[in-house]
C-alpha positions in Angstrom: -135.1 192.0 73.0 -135.1 189.3 75.6 -138.5 187.3 76.3 -137.5 187.3 79.9 -135.5 189.3 82.6 -133.7 187.1 85.1 -132.3 189.0 88.1 -130.6 186.7 90.8 -129.1 187.8 94.2 -124.9 188.0 94.2 -124.8 189.1 90.6 -124.0 192.9 89.5 -126.3 195.0 87.7 -126.3 197.8 85.4 -129.2 200.1 86.2 -129.2 201.4 82.6 -129.8 198.2 80.9 -132.4 197.2 84.0 -134.7 200.4 83.7 -134.3 200.1 79.4 -135.7 196.3 79.5 -138.2 197.4 82.2 -139.7 200.3 79.9 -139.5 197.8 76.9 -141.6 195.4 78.5 -144.1 197.6 79.5 -143.2 198.7 82.8 -144.1 202.3 84.0 -141.6 203.8 86.3 -143.4 205.9 89.1 -142.5 208.0 92.4 -143.9 204.8 94.4 -145.5 202.0 93.0 -149.1 200.6 93.6 -150.1 197.8 91.0 -148.9 195.2 88.5 -146.0 197.1 86.2 -145.2 199.4 88.0 -141.4 200.3 89.4 -139.4 202.7 91.4 -135.8 204.0 92.2 -134.9 205.1 95.5 -131.3 205.1 96.4 -129.8 201.6 96.8 -133.8 199.8 96.7 -135.7 199.0 93.3 -139.1 197.8 93.9 -140.4 196.5 90.8 -144.4 194.7 90.8 -143.8 191.8 88.3 -146.6 190.2 86.2 -145.6 186.5 88.0 -145.8 187.7 91.3 -148.9 188.2 93.8 -146.7 190.9 95.4 -144.2 193.4 94.6 -140.7 192.4 94.8 -137.6 195.0 96.2 -134.1 194.7 95.2 -131.6 196.0 97.9 -128.3 197.1 96.4 -124.6 197.2 97.5 -123.0 199.3 95.1 -123.6 198.0 91.9 -124.2 194.0 93.4 -127.8 192.6 94.3 -127.6 192.5 98.1 -131.2 190.7 98.7 -134.4 190.2 97.0 -137.6 190.0 98.9 -141.2 190.1 98.1 -143.1 192.5 100.2 -146.6 194.0 101.2 -147.8 196.7 99.4 -149.7 198.5 102.2 -147.3 198.0 104.8 -144.0 197.5 103.1 -143.1 194.9 105.5 -141.2 192.0 103.8 -143.0 188.9 103.2 -139.9 186.1 102.2 -136.6 186.3 100.2 -136.1 184.9 96.9 -133.1 184.0 94.4 -134.4 184.4 91.7 -137.2 187.1 89.9 -137.9 186.4 86.4 -139.8 189.6 84.8 -141.8 189.1 82.1 -143.1 191.6 79.2 -146.7 193.2 80.1 -147.7 194.5 76.7 -150.7 197.1 75.9 -154.0 195.6 76.5 -152.7 193.0 78.5 -151.1 195.3 80.8 -154.6 197.2 81.1 -156.1 193.8 82.2 -153.6 192.6 84.1 -153.7 196.0 86.4 -157.2 194.6 87.8 -155.9 191.3 88.4 -155.7 192.2 92.5 -159.6 192.6 92.4 -160.7 189.8 90.5 -160.4 186.2 90.7 -159.2 184.0 87.8 -158.5 180.2 88.6 -155.2 181.2 86.2 -154.0 183.9 88.5 -150.5 182.9 90.5 -151.0 183.4 94.0 -147.4 183.0 94.6 -143.7 183.4 92.3 -142.7 180.6 90.1 -138.8 181.4 91.4 -139.5 179.2 94.4 -139.7 176.0 91.9 -136.6 174.0 91.8 -135.2 171.3 89.3 -137.9 167.7 90.2 -140.0 169.7 92.2 -143.7 168.7 91.8 -145.9 171.5 90.2 -149.4 171.8 89.4 -150.8 173.2 85.8 -154.2 174.4 85.9 -155.2 172.6 82.7 -153.1 169.2 82.8 -152.7 168.9 86.5 -149.5 167.3 88.7 -146.2 166.7 86.9 -142.6 167.0 87.3 -140.6 170.3 86.5 -137.6 169.3 84.4 -136.3 172.7 83.9 -136.3 175.1 81.2 -135.4 174.1 77.2 -135.1 176.5 74.1 -137.5 175.6 71.4 -138.1 177.1 67.8 -141.6 179.1 68.1 -142.6 180.3 64.6 -139.2 182.6 63.8 -138.1 182.7 67.1 -136.4 180.4 69.5 -137.6 180.7 73.1 -137.6 179.6 76.4 -139.9 176.6 77.2 -140.7 175.1 80.9 -140.7 171.3 80.7 -142.9 169.7 82.5 -142.9 165.9 82.8 -146.1 163.7 83.3 -146.8 159.8 83.9 -145.2 157.6 81.2 -142.7 160.3 80.1 -145.0 162.4 78.5 -143.4 166.0 78.3 -145.3 169.5 78.5 -143.3 172.3 76.5 -144.7 175.4 77.8 -143.8 179.2 76.9 -142.9 181.6 79.5 -146.0 183.8 78.9 -148.0 181.0 80.3 -146.4 181.1 83.4 -149.1 182.0 85.3 -150.6 178.4 84.9 -148.4 176.7 87.1 -147.6 176.6 90.7 -145.4 174.5 92.8 -147.3 171.4 94.5 -147.7 171.9 98.1 -149.8 169.6 99.8 -149.8 166.9 102.6 -148.5 164.4 100.3 -144.6 164.5 99.9 -144.8 162.3 96.7 -148.1 162.6 95.1 -149.4 160.8 91.8 -148.7 162.6 88.6 -151.5 162.9 86.0 -151.2 161.5 82.6 -150.7 164.3 80.1 -154.1 164.8 77.7 -156.3 162.4 80.3 -159.6 163.1 81.9 -158.3 162.4 85.5 -157.2 165.9 86.3 -160.0 167.2 85.0 -162.7 165.0 87.1 -160.0 165.3 90.3 -160.5 169.1 89.7 -164.3 169.0 89.2 -164.8 166.7 92.5 -162.7 169.7 94.5 -164.2 172.4 93.1 -167.7 170.8 94.3 -166.6 170.3 97.8 -164.7 173.7 98.3 -167.8 175.6 97.3 -169.8 173.4 99.8 -167.5 174.3 102.1 -167.8 178.0 100.9 -171.7 178.1 101.1 -171.4 176.6 104.9 -168.8 179.0 106.2 -170.9 182.1 104.3 -174.5 180.5 105.7 -172.8 180.9 109.6 -171.7 183.8 108.8 -175.1 185.5 107.5 -177.0 183.8 110.4 -174.6 185.3 113.0 -175.4 188.6 110.9 -179.0 188.6 111.1 -178.7 187.1 115.1 -179.4 189.8 117.7 -176.4 189.8 120.2 -175.1 192.4 123.0 -173.6 195.2 122.3 -171.2 196.0 124.7 -170.3 199.4 126.5 -167.0 201.6 125.3 -164.4 201.0 127.3 -164.7 202.3 130.8 -162.0 203.9 133.0 -160.6 200.3 134.4 -160.4 198.9 131.1 -158.0 201.7 129.9 -156.3 201.4 133.4 -155.9 197.5 132.6 -154.7 198.0 129.0 -152.2 200.6 130.2 -150.8 198.4 132.8 -149.6 195.8 130.3 -146.0 194.9 131.3 -145.0 194.8 127.8 -145.0 196.6 125.1 -147.4 196.2 122.8 -146.8 195.3 119.1 -148.7 196.8 116.2 -150.5 193.6 115.3 -151.5 193.1 119.3 -152.9 196.7 118.9 -154.8 196.2 115.8 -156.2 192.5 116.9 -157.1 194.0 120.4 -159.0 196.9 118.4 -160.8 194.3 116.0 -161.8 192.2 118.8 -163.6 195.2 120.9 -165.2 196.6 117.8 -167.0 193.4 117.1 -167.7 193.1 120.7 -169.5 196.3 120.5 -172.0 195.4 117.9 -175.1 194.3 118.4 -174.3 190.7 116.2 -172.6 188.0 117.9 -169.1 188.2 117.5 -166.6 184.6 115.6 -163.3 186.0 115.5 -159.8 183.8 114.8 -156.7 185.0 115.8 -153.6 183.5 114.8 -150.5 184.0 115.9 -147.1 182.0 117.3 -146.7 181.4 121.1 -145.6 184.5 122.7 -147.0 186.9 119.8 -149.7 188.3 122.4 -153.0 186.3 121.9 -153.6 185.9 125.4 -153.2 189.6 126.1 -155.8 190.1 123.4 -158.4 187.3 125.2 -157.6 189.1 128.5 -158.8 192.1 127.3 -161.8 191.2 126.0 -162.8 188.7 128.8 -162.2 192.2 131.2 -164.6 194.1 128.6 -167.1 191.2 128.9 -167.1 191.2 132.7 -167.1 194.9 132.8 -170.6 194.6 131.2 -171.9 192.0 133.8 -171.2 189.4 131.6 -169.6 186.2 132.2 -167.0 184.4 130.2 -165.9 180.9 129.6 -162.1 180.1 128.6 -162.1 176.8 126.8 -158.6 175.2 126.6 -157.6 171.4 125.3 -155.5 170.5 128.3 -155.3 170.7 132.0 -151.5 172.0 131.5 -153.2 174.8 129.7 -156.1 175.7 131.7 -153.2 175.9 134.9 -151.2 178.3 133.0 -154.3 180.5 131.4 -155.6 180.5 135.2 -152.3 181.9 136.7 -151.8 184.3 133.7 -155.7 186.0 134.1 -155.5 185.9 137.6 -151.8 188.1 137.6 -153.5 190.2 135.3 -156.4 191.1 137.1 -155.6 190.6 140.4 -156.0 194.4 141.6 -160.2 194.6 140.3 -163.0 193.1 142.5 -163.1 189.9 139.8 -163.7 186.3 140.8 -161.6 183.7 138.3 -162.1 180.2 138.7 -160.8 177.1 137.4 -162.4 173.7 136.4 -160.4 170.7 135.7 -160.1 167.1 137.0 -157.0 168.4 139.2 -160.1 170.0 141.5 -161.4 167.6 143.6 -165.5 166.3 143.4 -166.3 168.7 146.0 -164.2 171.7 145.0 -166.1 171.3 141.1 -169.5 171.3 142.7 -168.6 174.6 144.5 -167.4 175.9 141.4 -170.5 174.8 139.5 -172.9 176.5 142.2 -171.2 180.0 142.3 -171.0 179.8 138.4 -175.1 179.1 138.2 -175.3 182.2 141.0 -173.1 184.6 138.7 -170.7 184.6 141.6 -167.9 183.8 139.2 -166.8 186.2 136.4 -164.4 184.0 134.7 -164.1 180.5 134.1 -161.2 178.7 132.6 -161.2 174.9 132.0 -161.2 171.6 129.6 -164.1 170.4 127.6 -165.3 169.9 131.2 -166.9 173.2 130.6 -169.0 171.7 127.9 -170.8 169.0 130.1 -174.5 169.1 130.9 -173.9 170.2 134.7 -172.6 173.2 134.0 -175.0 176.3 133.3 -174.0 179.9 133.7 -176.2 183.0 135.3 -175.3 185.1 132.0 -172.6 184.2 129.7 -171.5 186.6 127.3 -168.0 185.5 125.8 -166.4 182.1 124.9 -163.0 182.1 124.5 -161.7 178.8 122.7 -157.9 178.1 122.6 -156.6 175.4 119.8 -160.3 174.6 119.0 -158.6 171.9 116.2 -158.0 170.0 119.3 -161.4 169.3 120.5 -163.8 166.3 119.4 -166.3 166.4 116.6 -169.2 166.3 119.3 -167.3 169.3 121.3 -167.3 171.2 117.8 -171.1 170.3 117.2 -171.8 172.2 120.3 -169.4 175.0 119.6 -171.3 175.8 116.4 -174.3 176.1 118.3 -173.4 178.2 120.7 -171.4 180.6 118.0 -175.0 181.8 116.7 -175.9 183.6 120.3 -172.6 184.4 122.1 -169.4 186.5 121.6 -167.1 184.0 120.5 -163.2 184.5 120.4 -160.8 181.7 119.2 -157.2 181.4 119.4 -154.7 179.0 117.6 -151.0 179.0 117.2 -151.1 177.2 114.1 -149.8 179.7 111.7 -152.3 180.3 108.4 -150.5 180.6 105.3 -151.0 184.3 103.8 -152.8 182.8 100.8 -155.6 180.9 102.8 -155.7 183.8 105.0 -156.5 186.1 101.6 -159.0 183.5 100.4 -161.1 183.1 103.5 -160.9 186.9 104.3 -164.3 187.1 102.4 -166.4 184.5 105.1 -164.4 184.6 108.4 -163.0 187.5 110.8 -159.6 187.0 111.3 -156.6 188.7 112.7 -152.9 187.4 112.6 -150.5 188.3 115.3 -147.3 188.4 113.3 -145.1 190.5 114.7 -142.4 189.1 117.6 -142.5 191.2 120.5 -139.4 193.8 120.6 -136.2 192.8 122.0 -136.8 189.4 121.1 -133.5 187.8 120.5 -132.6 185.3 117.7 -132.3 181.2 119.2 -128.2 180.7 119.0 -128.5 177.3 117.2 -125.5 174.8 117.4 -125.2 171.4 115.5 -122.7 168.9 117.0 -121.8 165.2 117.2 -123.1 163.6 120.5 -120.6 164.3 123.4 -120.6 164.5 126.8 -118.8 167.3 127.6 -120.9 169.7 125.1 -124.3 168.2 127.2 -122.9 169.2 130.5 -121.7 172.5 129.6 -125.0 173.4 128.0 -127.4 172.2 131.0 -125.2 173.8 133.7 -124.9 177.3 131.8 -128.6 177.1 131.5 -128.6 176.2 135.5 -126.2 178.6 136.3 -128.9 181.7 135.4 -131.7 180.1 137.3 -133.2 178.6 133.8 -134.6 175.3 132.6 -133.9 173.0 130.0 -135.7 170.9 127.6 -133.8 167.7 126.5 -135.7 166.2 123.7 -135.2 162.6 122.1 -136.7 161.0 118.9 -137.9 157.6 120.4 -139.3 156.7 124.1 -136.7 153.5 124.1 -133.8 154.7 126.1 -135.3 157.6 127.5 -134.2 156.4 131.1 -131.2 156.0 130.2 -131.1 159.7 129.0 -132.3 160.9 132.6 -129.9 159.1 134.0 -126.8 160.3 131.9 -127.9 163.9 132.6 -128.3 163.7 136.0 -124.9 161.9 136.3 -123.5 165.1 134.3 -125.4 167.5 136.5 -125.8 165.9 140.1 -127.6 169.0 141.7 -130.2 169.3 138.7 -133.9 168.0 139.3 -134.7 165.8 136.0 -138.1 164.4 135.2 -139.2 162.5 132.2 -142.1 163.2 129.6 -143.5 160.8 126.9 -146.6 159.9 125.1 -147.0 156.5 126.9 -147.0 157.5 130.3 -150.2 157.7 132.1 -152.0 161.1 131.5 -152.1 162.2 135.1 -148.1 161.6 135.3 -147.8 163.1 132.1 -149.7 166.2 132.9 -148.2 166.2 136.8 -144.5 166.2 135.4 -145.4 168.9 132.9 -146.9 171.0 135.5 -143.9 170.6 137.7 -141.7 172.1 134.9 -144.0 175.0 134.2 -144.1 175.7 137.8 -140.0 175.5 137.9 -140.1 172.5 140.3 -137.8 170.9 137.5 -134.7 171.9 136.1 -134.2 169.8 132.8 -137.4 167.7 131.5 -136.3 164.8 129.1 -138.9 164.1 126.9 -139.7 163.1 123.4 -141.1 165.5 121.0 -144.6 165.8 122.8 -143.5 168.9 124.0 -143.2 170.1 120.2 -146.4 172.1 120.4 -147.7 173.3 124.1 -146.8 175.3 127.2 -145.2 178.7 127.4 -142.4 178.5 129.7 -140.2 181.7 129.8 -137.7 180.3 132.2 -137.0 177.4 129.4 -134.3 178.7 127.5 -132.0 175.8 126.2 -133.4 173.0 124.4 -131.0 169.8 123.3 -132.2 167.9 120.2 -130.8 164.2 120.5 -130.3 162.4 117.2 -131.4 165.4 115.5 -130.8 163.5 112.3 -133.8 161.5 112.5 -136.1 164.8 112.9 -137.6 166.8 109.5 -137.0 170.4 109.3 -140.4 171.7 110.4 -140.2 169.4 113.7 -136.9 170.7 114.3 -138.0 174.3 113.6 -141.1 173.8 115.8 -139.0 172.2 118.6 -136.7 174.7 118.7 -139.6 177.3 118.8 -140.2 176.1 122.4 -137.4 178.8 123.8 -136.3 182.2 123.1 -139.5 183.6 123.6 -138.7 186.1 125.8 -135.8 188.8 126.2 -133.2 186.1 127.5 -130.6 184.7 124.9 -131.7 181.4 123.9 -129.4 178.4 122.6 -130.6 175.2 120.7 -128.5 172.5 120.7 -128.5 169.6 117.6 -126.6 166.4 118.6 -125.9 163.6 116.0 -124.7 160.2 116.6 -120.9 159.5 116.8 -119.9 157.9 113.6 -123.6 158.4 112.0 -122.9 158.3 108.3 -125.8 160.9 108.0 -125.6 161.9 104.4 -125.8 165.2 102.2 -129.7 165.5 103.0 -129.4 165.2 106.7 -126.1 167.6 106.8 -127.8 170.5 105.0 -131.3 170.1 107.1 -129.2 170.5 110.0 -127.2 173.3 108.8 -130.1 174.8 107.2 -132.0 175.1 110.5 -128.5 176.4 112.5 -128.4 179.2 109.3 -131.9 180.4 109.8 -132.2 182.1 113.2 -133.6 185.2 112.5 -137.1 185.8 114.0 -139.5 185.6 111.0 -137.0 185.0 108.3 -139.7 183.5 106.6 -137.8 179.8 106.8 -139.9 178.6 104.0 -139.5 175.2 103.7 -139.9 174.5 107.7 -142.4 176.8 107.9 -144.4 175.4 104.5 -145.0 172.1 106.2 -146.1 173.7 109.2 -148.5 175.9 107.4 -149.9 173.2 105.7 -150.7 170.9 109.1 -152.3 174.6 109.9 -154.4 174.5 107.1 -155.6 170.9 107.9 -156.4 171.9 111.2 -158.2 174.6 110.5 -159.9 173.7 107.4 -160.9 170.0 108.7 -160.3 166.5 107.1 -162.4 166.6 104.0 -160.8 169.8 102.7 -157.4 168.5 104.1 -158.3 165.7 101.3 -158.9 168.2 98.5 -155.7 169.7 99.3 -153.9 167.2 98.7 -155.7 166.1 95.3 -155.2 169.6 93.6 -152.5 171.4 95.6 -152.8 174.5 97.9 -152.1 177.0 95.5 -155.1 176.0 93.3 -157.4 174.9 96.2 -156.7 178.9 97.6 -157.4 180.1 94.0 -160.6 177.9 93.8 -161.8 178.8 97.9 -161.3 182.6 96.9 -163.4 182.4 93.7 -166.3 179.8 95.1 -166.5 182.4 98.1 -166.8 185.4 96.0 -169.0 183.8 93.6 -171.4 182.3 96.2 -171.4 185.8 97.8 -172.6 187.1 94.6 -175.2 184.1 94.1 -173.6 182.8 90.9 -173.4 179.1 89.9 -169.5 177.9 89.7 -168.5 175.6 86.7 
């Protein structure tokens, strides 16, 4: 009998062989899987819940061939990510009984994700020995048997040979450091690093839970159930709601109807419907005669939200105003006066809203867009406001599922993971720089009354590229945007582009995250070989947010000797065009940046020192232990 069962995509499978081995390994065939150790078979779908995975996996067959392997969410059945290989380990007797309760308990030694994503040469984290390099699998004698062992190399070339039965002790290192320092096998450094991280994580858990407890005990305004106007506003939403949007809206409204202050975080990619959730929450607050403040990090976003909120609520007797430096001193004074008197229902603005001269007649709801982009002083003000006000925070920063699960015991969060209906994949083309393709790309987009982003890797030479675009497309209106420009000039250029007054915006990667422009559906990325995978993925996400087909052109210089790595990176970004494809390499990087933003600088350091997976496990354990009043060692 084999010590492990390895299943690969693309291989032929003998069902009798597979099922007999699963049975021998202690797995149980059931009508529908529900916990670790179950498997089921329906038509050309086989579902297994292996010991080495946080979630069950699904094998999709075409005849005898394994077409696809995916992990999936047990509750919804939705796919989580693709896998090339699954390693199934035996589950025996009492061990099976213990492992079945694993999802309800926390252990530092429970893996968050599957081992199968680790490749030769990757940094890995062993719970007891720290950070090393995965050096493949070797066969070694263990008593009378010859077994497969995982090999991990540490500093000074020391090697750990670990049997597959201890697979749950190892995870891939994911962190902000690309090449973290290796630990010494048997040294004390790792133990000390882990202890420091544990202490910091526990303090963070206590801070989270203390804020949550103070909020729970505070008295807030319990909003009335939805009235006819609320129902009417929601029915007039011009798009079809996604299930995530509907659920998030209900969670927010349920929070508002309770008599304690709401503090909910909504995470979702740009265009996934966060703003609509905020519109409904704001409208509900105004229906109870409360004022709403919407705080955004840039004037451009303030302009965009002002336009969106005004368009959605124009049929109702509400007063919406915007406070920003684009308003004259006189206009600002008038807005502040009307705000104090209660004549403005919804105010949208930048950190100007946190100034001492801003006061309200009856502020009930604060909506914050991208809180991580505000400074320390602003965040302290916001922390105080959270104890008495209903607060709704929105972020387009992806939160890794593991972090989300870890924080669930301490924070109220809603995730929007479903793309809107009829969203088309972005058609991505990789080519050597040539003006003919550039001209075709620009002219094709402009011929359908659209707009174009032209992104290059550096400020130097940006004006030459703008002139080239203008020469190739003489009728186009071209503007430049980059970080070295005066802030007001930059914002004016961006606002003109947003309003459709510019056809082609020639910029640096400053547009990587920011405004949502439905009419811009072609992006040209010059010197794409100089961008990281995550940057390319994020830049491409500037287009293709609505029903119109979007295009991304990745140009590399003529005669550039971009090697295998770069070529592979560009081919990969072109290949992964499906929405929500779980493009793991890029998304991991994006998610990690998100984790740093949401958790703060200190926690960012702990993630670096012990790896993201172990950080999440320790955080989950700390939150559970603090809740129960236990001490952590």
